[in-house]
Backbone bond lengths (Angstrom), bond angles and torsions (degrees), N, CA, C in turn:
res aa  C-N    CA-C-N  psi(-1)  N-CA   C-N-CA  omega(-1)  CA-C   N-CA-C  phi
1 M - - - 1.459 - - 1.495 111.37 -
2 L 1.323 117.88 132.06 1.453 123.90 -175.96 1.500 108.71 -84.23
3 S 1.343 114.31 136.35 1.442 119.83 173.35 1.498 111.02 -78.03
4 R 1.374 115.12 151.14 1.440 118.30 179.56 1.538 111.19 -81.81
5 L 1.315 118.97 129.75 1.437 122.28 178.32 1.531 109.52 -81.29
6 T 1.319 114.50 135.32 1.437 118.61 177.73 1.563 111.57 -83.26
7 R 1.275 118.19 117.33 1.439 123.85 -178.28 1.534 111.41 -92.10
8 L 1.370 115.36 122.10 1.470 119.18 177.86 1.515 110.14 -74.77
9 P 1.304 117.19 144.59 1.478 120.02 172.38 1.516 109.03 -56.63
10 R 1.354 117.05 147.28 1.458 121.96 -175.39 1.532 113.37 -52.80
11 P 1.307 120.02 -48.38 1.479 118.91 179.18 1.498 112.73 -58.44
12 A 1.326 116.93 -39.87 1.432 120.96 -179.97 1.529 111.09 -66.80
13 A 1.332 116.32 -39.75 1.480 121.36 179.33 1.538 110.40 -62.42
14 L 1.367 114.77 -44.23 1.424 118.06 178.10 1.503 113.63 -64.05
15 A 1.316 117.02 -36.87 1.472 120.69 176.94 1.482 110.85 -64.61
16 V 1.323 119.02 -39.82 1.458 123.16 179.15 1.521 110.03 -64.62
17 C 1.315 117.10 -42.19 1.484 120.95 -178.68 1.499 110.87 -71.12
18 A 1.330 116.93 -30.56 1.461 119.65 -176.43 1.525 112.13 -72.05
19 V 1.305 117.80 -24.20 1.443 121.18 -178.11 1.531 112.22 -57.80
20 P 1.325 119.91 -54.72 1.459 119.66 178.82 1.541 114.41 -64.22
21 V 1.368 113.44 -33.27 1.475 116.99 179.22 1.506 111.74 -65.01
22 L 1.370 112.92 -46.34 1.483 116.96 178.64 1.570 110.99 -63.28
23 A 1.329 114.88 -35.64 1.466 117.79 178.12 1.555 111.80 -64.42
24 L 1.365 114.52 -36.65 1.446 117.50 176.63 1.528 112.16 -65.16
25 F 1.366 114.17 -42.62 1.486 118.82 177.87 1.501 111.37 -62.18
26 A 1.300 117.60 -38.68 1.464 122.20 179.78 1.544 111.22 -63.57
27 V 1.345 113.19 -43.59 1.494 119.05 179.96 1.529 107.18 -65.38
28 A 1.344 117.97 -44.48 1.474 120.96 -178.25 1.515 111.50 -62.95
29 A 1.361 115.67 -39.44 1.470 119.98 -175.42 1.513 111.58 -64.30
30 F 1.319 116.50 -34.65 1.470 118.51 -175.09 1.514 113.85 -109.33
31 A 1.346 116.30 9.64 1.469 119.73 176.08 1.537 109.06 -78.27
32 P 1.366 117.80 140.59 1.482 119.38 178.78 1.512 110.49 -65.52
33 L 1.329 116.00 140.20 1.450 122.90 -176.76 1.508 108.92 -117.13
34 P 1.387 117.26 154.69 1.473 121.52 -174.60 1.511 113.16 -79.64
35 F 1.326 119.39 52.56 1.413 124.47 -179.00 1.556 110.83 -131.90
36 V 1.298 116.82 160.05 1.471 120.75 169.62 1.470 108.47 -125.72
37 I 1.337 115.41 156.48 1.463 122.74 176.19 1.534 108.53 -104.48
38 A 1.305 117.42 121.62 1.447 121.15 -176.43 1.533 111.84 -115.04
39 Q 1.300 115.49 156.17 1.473 122.51 178.06 1.516 110.05 -146.14
40 P 1.341 118.88 166.40 1.455 119.43 177.84 1.523 111.89 -56.03
41 G 1.351 116.69 135.51 1.441 120.99 -178.06 1.513 110.37 -103.87
42 L 1.360 113.51 -161.88 1.505 119.14 179.53 1.549 108.14 -74.28
43 T 1.342 111.40 160.29 1.438 120.12 169.02 1.535 107.60 -122.99
44 A 1.329 117.99 156.69 1.482 120.11 179.87 1.489 108.59 -144.84
45 D 1.340 115.57 135.65 1.449 123.15 178.40 1.499 109.69 -80.02
46 V 1.316 115.84 111.53 1.527 118.94 -176.24 1.522 110.90 -73.07
47 L 1.359 115.62 -12.40 1.492 119.31 176.15 1.508 111.70 -88.20
48 G 1.333 117.25 -7.49 1.455 121.11 -175.74 1.538 112.27 -100.90
49 S 1.307 114.85 -149.62 1.476 120.68 179.32 1.503 110.08 -126.59
50 R 1.309 113.52 161.92 1.465 121.37 179.77 1.537 109.29 -146.74
51 D 1.290 115.82 127.16 1.493 122.11 -175.74 1.513 110.60 52.88
52 G 1.350 116.89 41.20 1.459 119.01 175.43 1.510 116.05 82.66
53 K 1.325 118.39 1.24 1.469 120.54 -178.70 1.526 108.72 -124.64
54 Q 1.288 115.77 145.46 1.442 121.20 174.70 1.554 108.21 -65.68
55 V 1.347 113.40 133.26 1.482 115.39 -178.62 1.537 110.86 -63.95
56 I 1.341 115.26 -36.80 1.460 120.03 176.21 1.511 108.88 -115.53
57 A 1.309 118.89 112.72 1.480 124.30 178.19 1.516 108.20 -113.71
58 I 1.351 114.77 125.22 1.469 119.52 -176.52 1.494 111.23 -123.82
59 T 1.321 114.71 135.25 1.489 120.88 175.94 1.505 107.78 -128.88
60 G 1.376 114.67 152.48 1.482 118.79 177.13 1.510 112.57 94.99
61 A 1.328 117.65 2.84 1.477 119.79 179.37 1.528 107.62 -160.29
62 P 1.334 118.45 146.53 1.469 119.92 178.38 1.557 110.80 -62.53
63 T 1.278 116.76 141.13 1.484 122.06 173.66 1.523 108.76 -121.42
64 R 1.320 116.73 167.21 1.449 118.72 178.66 1.537 110.98 -134.59
65 E 1.293 114.54 161.97 1.450 119.28 179.74 1.502 109.86 -70.96
66 T 1.284 117.44 143.23 1.451 121.20 174.90 1.555 109.82 -116.65
67 T 1.320 116.55 152.16 1.427 119.07 -176.48 1.562 115.26 -110.43
68 G 1.340 115.10 -23.66 1.452 119.08 -178.80 1.499 110.72 -89.04
69 Q 1.343 114.85 -166.13 1.484 120.86 176.54 1.539 110.35 -132.52
70 L 1.269 113.69 146.42 1.480 122.55 173.53 1.532 104.35 -123.80
71 R 1.343 117.48 103.71 1.444 121.06 -173.15 1.496 111.56 -103.24
72 M 1.329 116.03 115.07 1.469 120.73 170.26 1.541 108.14 -71.44
73 T 1.302 116.59 150.16 1.494 121.99 -174.48 1.552 111.74 -122.56
74 T 1.288 115.09 151.07 1.487 118.68 179.94 1.532 109.54 -138.41
75 I 1.303 117.08 168.47 1.406 123.76 168.19 1.523 110.31 -115.29
76 Q 1.327 117.84 155.51 1.448 122.02 179.29 1.546 105.44 -116.97
77 A 1.325 115.17 124.90 1.502 119.02 -175.94 1.496 110.53 -125.92
78 T 1.359 114.70 154.41 1.482 118.94 171.65 1.526 108.84 -57.82
79 G 1.297 115.07 149.78 1.484 121.03 -177.30 1.501 112.57 -65.42
80 P 1.337 117.56 158.17 1.483 121.57 -178.31 1.529 111.74 -63.68
81 S 1.290 119.67 -25.55 1.472 121.39 -178.46 1.537 111.64 -96.88
82 T 1.331 115.35 -2.00 1.483 120.14 -179.42 1.528 108.28 -75.78
83 S 1.347 117.82 128.96 1.469 122.21 178.54 1.503 108.53 -77.73
84 V 1.344 114.15 128.18 1.466 121.93 174.85 1.506 108.03 -114.77
85 T 1.295 119.59 123.69 1.468 124.24 -176.66 1.517 111.93 -104.25
86 L 1.334 112.04 167.66 1.465 118.15 -177.02 1.560 113.75 -59.94
87 P 1.293 120.25 -43.39 1.462 120.03 176.97 1.528 112.07 -59.38
88 E 1.337 118.46 -38.71 1.437 120.61 177.82 1.509 112.17 -65.12
89 L 1.360 116.01 -41.20 1.449 120.35 -179.04 1.548 109.34 -64.49
90 V 1.313 116.41 -43.85 1.451 120.24 179.51 1.503 112.83 -61.09
91 G 1.362 115.89 -40.16 1.420 123.49 -179.49 1.555 111.33 -64.70
92 D 1.337 115.09 -38.41 1.480 119.55 -175.01 1.528 113.18 -92.68
93 W 1.371 117.17 -11.14 1.450 119.96 -177.17 1.529 112.26 -63.64
94 F 1.353 115.39 -35.41 1.438 120.21 -177.48 1.531 115.50 -97.22
95 D 1.341 114.42 6.37 1.486 120.31 179.57 1.550 107.36 -94.10
96 T 1.322 115.29 113.38 1.461 119.62 -175.69 1.516 113.54 -68.64
97 S 1.339 117.38 -15.18 1.461 119.79 176.88 1.508 112.51 -87.82
98 R 1.296 117.07 0.68 1.476 123.27 179.04 1.507 109.24 -132.13
99 A 1.344 114.83 161.99 1.419 120.74 176.32 1.526 112.41 -141.91
100 V 1.310 115.70 140.80 1.478 120.59 176.06 1.529 106.45 -96.97
101 M 1.344 115.89 121.22 1.416 120.30 -174.27 1.557 110.60 -129.18
102 P 1.377 119.30 145.60 1.444 119.60 175.55 1.522 109.46 -59.40
103 R 1.321 114.94 138.29 1.474 120.27 -177.02 1.533 111.57 -55.20
104 E 1.353 116.55 -40.31 1.513 118.99 -175.49 1.476 110.89 -70.15
105 S 1.373 119.18 -19.34 1.487 119.81 177.57 1.502 111.74 -74.43
106 V 1.323 116.67 -23.18 1.463 121.00 -179.30 1.529 111.02 -103.66
107 Y 1.352 117.83 -34.14 1.425 122.51 178.12 1.514 112.49 -126.50
108 P 1.416 113.35 70.95 1.462 116.43 -173.65 1.526 113.50 -68.82
109 S 1.354 118.14 -17.65 1.439 116.91 -177.94 1.512 113.64 -82.13
110 G 1.347 119.27 -11.18 1.455 121.71 -178.01 1.510 111.70 63.56
111 G 1.304 117.83 -161.63 1.469 119.20 177.46 1.498 112.09 88.67
112 S 1.329 114.20 -175.79 1.472 121.69 178.60 1.521 111.63 -75.86
113 D 1.332 115.39 168.80 1.490 120.30 177.50 1.493 110.09 -54.78
114 K 1.354 118.15 -46.38 1.437 122.17 -177.64 1.538 112.22 -64.51
115 E 1.341 115.56 -41.18 1.487 119.48 179.06 1.499 110.04 -65.26
116 I 1.308 118.77 -41.00 1.458 121.79 -178.63 1.540 108.96 -67.61
117 E 1.306 117.66 -42.30 1.488 120.02 176.30 1.531 112.28 -58.31
118 E 1.331 115.49 -43.94 1.486 121.04 177.47 1.557 109.95 -62.05
119 H 1.314 113.30 -42.19 1.503 118.07 -179.57 1.529 110.25 -62.54
120 N 1.348 116.18 -47.29 1.461 119.27 -179.19 1.496 113.30 -62.70
121 L 1.341 116.12 -39.07 1.467 118.21 178.22 1.524 111.88 -67.33
122 E 1.328 114.79 -35.13 1.471 119.61 176.03 1.514 111.52 -64.11
123 E 1.362 114.45 -40.14 1.472 121.17 177.64 1.502 111.62 -64.12
124 M 1.344 116.82 -39.19 1.465 121.68 178.81 1.511 109.35 -65.74
125 T 1.326 118.17 -42.15 1.459 122.44 -179.52 1.561 109.43 -61.20
126 K 1.347 115.37 -45.53 1.461 118.98 179.09 1.567 109.50 -64.14
127 S 1.327 114.65 -40.22 1.439 118.94 179.69 1.514 112.49 -58.74
128 Q 1.344 115.12 -44.19 1.465 120.85 179.88 1.507 113.23 -62.64
129 S 1.339 115.51 -40.64 1.444 121.03 176.70 1.518 112.69 -63.84
130 T 1.354 116.43 -43.54 1.439 122.74 176.79 1.530 110.94 -64.41
131 A 1.337 116.94 -42.09 1.429 120.87 178.76 1.502 112.68 -59.95
132 S 1.326 117.40 -41.46 1.450 120.50 177.03 1.527 109.95 -63.59
133 E 1.298 117.26 -44.02 1.469 121.88 -178.59 1.564 109.34 -61.42
134 A 1.313 116.59 -42.81 1.462 122.05 179.88 1.523 110.99 -62.06
135 A 1.346 115.11 -46.43 1.469 119.20 -176.46 1.502 111.80 -67.91
136 L 1.344 117.31 -46.59 1.465 119.86 179.52 1.547 110.69 -64.32
137 G 1.342 115.84 -33.56 1.458 117.82 176.13 1.527 111.65 -66.09
138 Y 1.304 116.34 -40.39 1.468 121.41 178.89 1.517 110.38 -61.81
139 L 1.350 117.30 -39.85 1.429 121.87 -178.54 1.531 115.08 -86.88
140 H 1.325 115.10 -0.28 1.466 123.11 -177.70 1.543 111.48 57.02
141 K 1.288 115.53 45.57 1.453 121.22 178.08 1.537 109.35 -110.19
142 D 1.322 115.06 143.39 1.443 121.09 -177.09 1.510 110.95 -80.36
143 P 1.350 120.02 118.78 1.455 122.63 179.40 1.550 113.78 -61.95
144 K 1.328 116.07 -14.48 1.481 120.26 174.06 1.539 111.10 -72.79
145 D 1.294 114.11 -28.75 1.522 118.93 -176.48 1.565 110.45 -96.87
146 V 1.310 114.72 -35.72 1.483 118.26 -174.18 1.542 106.45 -109.13
147 K 1.347 114.48 122.66 1.451 119.95 -180.00 1.510 108.31 -109.96
148 V 1.364 116.65 134.77 1.443 124.06 179.79 1.524 107.86 -118.31
149 E 1.302 115.80 130.11 1.489 122.03 173.22 1.546 106.57 -118.69
150 L 1.321 114.05 127.90 1.485 121.18 179.76 1.515 108.72 -110.81
151 N 1.321 117.78 123.10 1.459 121.09 -175.11 1.517 110.84 -112.18
152 L 1.306 116.16 68.46 1.457 119.45 175.30 1.545 108.40 -147.97
153 A 1.308 115.41 43.25 1.445 120.13 -174.43 1.538 113.78 -76.83
154 D 1.306 118.16 -9.93 1.456 120.09 179.54 1.452 115.14 -84.52
155 V 1.373 117.21 0.03 1.445 123.68 173.71 1.516 107.95 -104.89
156 G 1.350 117.41 108.27 1.459 118.97 -170.56 1.503 114.54 -78.73
157 G 1.368 113.66 162.12 1.425 120.56 176.48 1.538 113.81 100.53
158 P 1.369 116.07 164.73 1.483 121.16 -176.18 1.507 114.00 -98.27
159 S 1.344 120.28 -0.16 1.441 121.41 -167.54 1.525 116.53 -72.88
160 A 1.320 118.20 -5.00 1.470 121.31 -179.53 1.516 111.27 -95.26
161 G 1.331 118.00 6.90 1.462 119.35 -175.60 1.493 114.97 -55.91
162 L 1.345 116.69 -44.35 1.475 119.80 -179.02 1.512 111.74 -61.91
163 L 1.340 116.23 -44.09 1.498 119.36 -177.55 1.529 109.64 -67.05
164 F 1.310 118.62 -38.60 1.455 118.40 177.75 1.509 111.02 -62.92
165 S 1.324 118.32 -43.90 1.447 118.95 176.74 1.530 113.66 -60.82
166 L 1.314 118.06 -41.93 1.437 122.02 177.78 1.546 109.71 -63.02
167 G 1.314 117.50 -40.55 1.482 120.15 178.11 1.504 112.91 -60.94
168 I 1.325 115.55 -42.43 1.496 120.78 178.13 1.531 109.48 -63.11
169 V 1.318 115.81 -48.13 1.500 119.21 179.25 1.501 110.04 -59.12
170 D 1.329 118.21 -43.67 1.452 121.01 -177.20 1.523 111.00 -64.48
171 K 1.313 118.13 -41.76 1.477 119.37 179.91 1.509 112.24 -70.11
172 L 1.336 117.80 -31.25 1.471 119.41 -177.72 1.514 114.73 -92.30
173 D 1.356 116.13 -28.83 1.459 116.11 -170.52 1.540 111.23 -138.58
174 G 1.303 119.06 -33.47 1.468 120.83 -175.37 1.556 108.87 65.42
175 N 1.329 116.54 -141.54 1.432 119.39 179.14 1.528 112.48 -96.85
176 G 1.314 116.48 19.28 1.491 118.92 176.41 1.503 112.86 86.81
177 S 1.317 118.06 -5.99 1.462 119.79 -176.49 1.550 110.44 -125.08
178 G 1.305 117.80 15.23 1.420 121.67 178.90 1.485 116.64 87.34
179 G 1.368 118.94 -0.49 1.430 120.18 -179.57 1.515 110.80 -104.12
180 D 1.313 114.82 163.00 1.447 121.97 -178.49 1.555 109.08 -65.34
181 L 1.340 114.98 147.86 1.475 120.37 170.25 1.535 110.02 -64.63
182 T 1.325 115.04 -32.03 1.434 119.30 -178.86 1.511 115.44 -82.19
183 G 1.337 118.90 -15.22 1.430 122.85 -176.62 1.522 111.22 65.85
184 G 1.339 116.41 21.66 1.478 120.31 179.13 1.512 111.38 87.61
185 S 1.343 119.25 1.35 1.449 120.92 -177.62 1.509 110.53 -97.01
186 T 1.347 115.36 173.11 1.462 121.42 177.12 1.538 108.68 -98.20
187 I 1.319 114.66 114.31 1.427 121.98 -179.13 1.531 107.35 -113.24
188 A 1.362 117.27 136.05 1.429 119.81 177.90 1.503 106.69 -124.57
189 G 1.357 115.63 173.59 1.445 119.25 178.35 1.523 111.93 172.69
190 T 1.313 113.70 -178.21 1.456 120.25 179.01 1.517 108.50 -156.34
191 G 1.339 117.18 163.70 1.432 119.44 -179.99 1.527 110.82 146.02
192 T 1.247 116.95 136.83 1.509 122.41 173.54 1.517 106.18 -75.34
193 I 1.325 116.59 164.65 1.458 119.19 176.18 1.521 109.14 -143.39
194 T 1.353 114.54 143.16 1.472 119.84 173.45 1.509 110.30 -95.97
195 A 1.319 116.16 167.25 1.469 120.99 179.33 1.521 112.09 -58.99
196 S 1.326 116.57 -26.31 1.469 120.90 179.67 1.506 112.26 -87.71
197 G 1.385 117.12 -2.94 1.420 119.51 174.63 1.512 115.73 96.02
198 E 1.349 118.02 12.83 1.441 120.87 176.65 1.507 111.65 -82.49
199 V 1.327 116.76 138.71 1.491 121.06 -177.32 1.540 108.22 -99.60
200 G 1.338 114.44 136.49 1.413 121.02 -177.82 1.509 112.35 -117.18
201 A 1.383 115.44 161.57 1.468 120.87 178.46 1.517 111.38 -72.56
202 V 1.337 114.23 158.65 1.484 120.51 -175.36 1.520 116.04 -129.96
203 G 1.325 118.49 -34.46 1.458 121.98 -173.19 1.515 113.57 92.18
204 G 1.292 116.31 155.67 1.448 123.15 178.49 1.539 114.44 67.48
205 V 1.328 115.17 24.74 1.469 116.18 -174.33 1.533 114.39 -69.93
206 A 1.340 117.59 -28.99 1.464 120.07 178.17 1.561 110.49 -61.38
207 L 1.318 115.85 -40.11 1.467 120.74 175.71 1.503 112.54 -69.12
208 K 1.358 115.85 -36.70 1.468 118.33 -177.78 1.527 111.25 -71.55
209 T 1.323 116.99 -29.82 1.467 117.32 174.39 1.525 110.94 -63.95
210 Q 1.328 117.04 -37.00 1.497 119.57 179.14 1.518 108.47 -67.02
211 A 1.325 117.24 -41.01 1.498 118.51 179.82 1.543 110.31 -64.54
212 A 1.296 115.21 -36.32 1.503 120.53 -178.46 1.526 110.45 -66.26
213 R 1.325 115.97 -47.09 1.483 119.93 -178.57 1.522 109.04 -66.98
214 R 1.305 116.50 -41.28 1.485 121.44 177.07 1.515 112.57 -51.65
215 D 1.340 114.46 -40.25 1.463 121.39 -175.26 1.545 113.37 -97.39
216 G 1.326 116.16 19.35 1.434 120.07 166.98 1.523 118.16 96.81
217 A 1.349 117.34 6.28 1.497 119.03 -179.42 1.527 109.96 -75.26
218 S 1.325 113.87 147.56 1.462 119.90 174.40 1.528 111.51 -113.64
219 V 1.335 116.55 -15.01 1.445 122.78 179.30 1.549 108.33 -131.09
220 F 1.346 113.88 140.06 1.502 117.77 179.60 1.520 108.57 -128.87
221 L 1.323 118.14 118.10 1.457 123.52 175.78 1.538 108.46 -82.83
222 V 1.314 116.27 122.51 1.461 121.46 -176.66 1.500 112.14 -126.72
223 P 1.359 120.14 139.32 1.425 121.00 173.13 1.528 109.76 -51.48
224 A 1.318 119.32 130.60 1.463 122.12 -173.05 1.520 110.67 -56.41
225 A 1.318 120.94 -34.10 1.418 125.39 -178.55 1.563 112.33 -64.05
226 E 1.334 115.65 -18.10 1.466 117.89 -176.57 1.494 111.78 -112.24
227 C 1.291 119.07 22.24 1.482 122.88 176.50 1.491 111.94 -52.84
228 S 1.329 118.43 -49.71 1.439 121.72 -172.16 1.526 110.48 -66.11
229 D 1.322 116.65 -37.43 1.470 120.27 177.04 1.502 110.84 -65.38
230 A 1.343 115.99 -41.12 1.472 120.26 -178.35 1.517 110.79 -67.21
231 K 1.300 117.43 -31.61 1.491 120.48 -179.86 1.505 113.73 -76.05
232 S 1.338 117.89 -19.11 1.467 121.76 -171.16 1.527 112.63 -60.63
233 E 1.322 118.84 -37.09 1.454 120.85 -178.35 1.540 108.14 -133.16
234 L 1.323 117.59 41.04 1.474 121.64 -172.54 1.520 111.30 -66.97
235 P 1.346 117.57 122.95 1.442 119.44 177.25 1.503 112.06 -66.59
236 E 1.334 116.21 149.70 1.454 121.88 178.52 1.539 109.26 -64.43
237 G 1.291 117.74 135.94 1.433 122.83 177.02 1.507 116.10 91.56
238 L 1.364 116.73 3.00 1.438 120.96 -178.51 1.528 108.25 -111.14
239 R 1.331 116.63 126.44 1.467 123.30 -176.78 1.509 109.00 -97.57
240 L 1.343 119.08 129.02 1.445 122.67 177.58 1.517 110.06 -94.48
241 V 1.372 113.40 132.32 1.423 119.44 175.92 1.512 108.12 -127.09
242 P 1.369 117.59 112.25 1.449 121.55 -179.28 1.549 113.75 -78.22
243 V 1.334 115.01 139.30 1.490 118.61 -179.26 1.543 107.01 -137.55
244 T 1.347 112.17 152.63 1.457 118.69 174.53 1.525 112.13 -120.49
245 S 1.328 115.42 -8.84 1.459 119.62 -177.63 1.540 109.59 -152.42
246 L 1.363 115.18 166.97 1.446 120.23 173.41 1.510 111.57 -61.91
247 T 1.309 117.39 -37.64 1.459 123.44 178.15 1.534 109.33 -61.12
248 D 1.339 116.98 -45.20 1.467 121.49 176.15 1.516 111.42 -53.67
249 A 1.363 112.57 -47.53 1.469 118.11 -174.33 1.526 112.37 -65.52
250 V 1.327 115.39 -41.22 1.464 121.08 -178.45 1.579 108.08 -67.78
251 D 1.332 115.34 -45.24 1.474 118.92 179.65 1.539 110.02 -62.03
252 A 1.319 118.69 -38.97 1.453 121.62 -179.39 1.510 111.04 -65.48
253 L 1.357 116.77 -42.65 1.433 119.85 179.37 1.548 112.41 -65.91
254 R 1.351 115.80 -36.18 1.440 118.88 173.84 1.546 112.82 -63.21
255 A 1.322 114.18 -44.63 1.465 120.36 -179.17 1.506 112.53 -64.91
256 L 1.305 119.86 -31.92 1.451 123.00 177.97 1.505 113.18 -60.94
257 Q 1.383 114.45 -27.38 1.417 118.78 -177.22 1.552 115.43 -88.79
258 K 1.340 113.43 -5.77 1.486 118.89 -176.87 1.527 110.11 -114.82
259 K 1.294 115.68 123.83 1.440 120.85 179.97 1.550 108.68 -66.93
260 G 1.334 114.04 136.91 1.456 120.22 179.75 1.507 115.68 87.71
261 E 1.378 117.34 -8.43 1.433 120.58 177.70 1.512 110.83 -80.33
262 S 1.323 115.57 139.31 1.452 122.03 179.82 1.562 109.71 -78.45
263 V 1.328 114.35 128.62 1.468 120.19 177.44 1.514 109.55 -119.08
264 P 1.323 117.60 129.77 1.470 119.86 179.55 1.553 111.38 -57.99
265 S 1.300 114.08 151.51 1.463 120.38 -179.87 1.498 110.34 -142.12
266 C 1.294 117.83 149.66 1.493 121.37 178.90 1.522 107.45 -76.73
């Protein structure tokens, strides 16, 4: 003989089914996700000083005083071990002063916070060495005779390579006529650099343009491959100049100071 099954009223059945679904949504909403939240970070004038030391110190060749600024730019992101949840991502997704980025795009090395910090500082040290090589190669100066010391190792990552190279060129040569490469203006930018002077993409450029404008820059040198990203949240009053090499960057800075000269634009 079959027993009679008790059938719940439809509203009650739906309520019973909704409980586990809501529980799943609650778990998903507060589960850590593989993203970081980034915002404009600090900028630093590579032609100036930091902690009482010149950022670029050169021996073995005459240098000259510079009047403008070349500001390297950074982003500031939540740490690799910081939990970012869905409500936080939704809240920051529509905030133009912040960006939601895949964790691996900011912390490709993985590992603990300490390991990532050590990796980034190592990358910066390598970047500084390569930047010196690129600049001295551009100026046809022998690295055995001219020694360059860069004092900005506490800012991690390789994305300041282009600005370091430009700073070295400016201190040693300028535009070949005794004037600053900057023309006394505040120039900012970003980009990796190879020993042969090729400029590479870095990521986070839309946030870096905001940092640059905040700190007084009127021109931003951007890797040409990232023009569209840089334009997406471009602050008013900041001019984008795309570059693919150190030569491009120097030529563009020279052209900016001459009326009638054509300057590349994104």
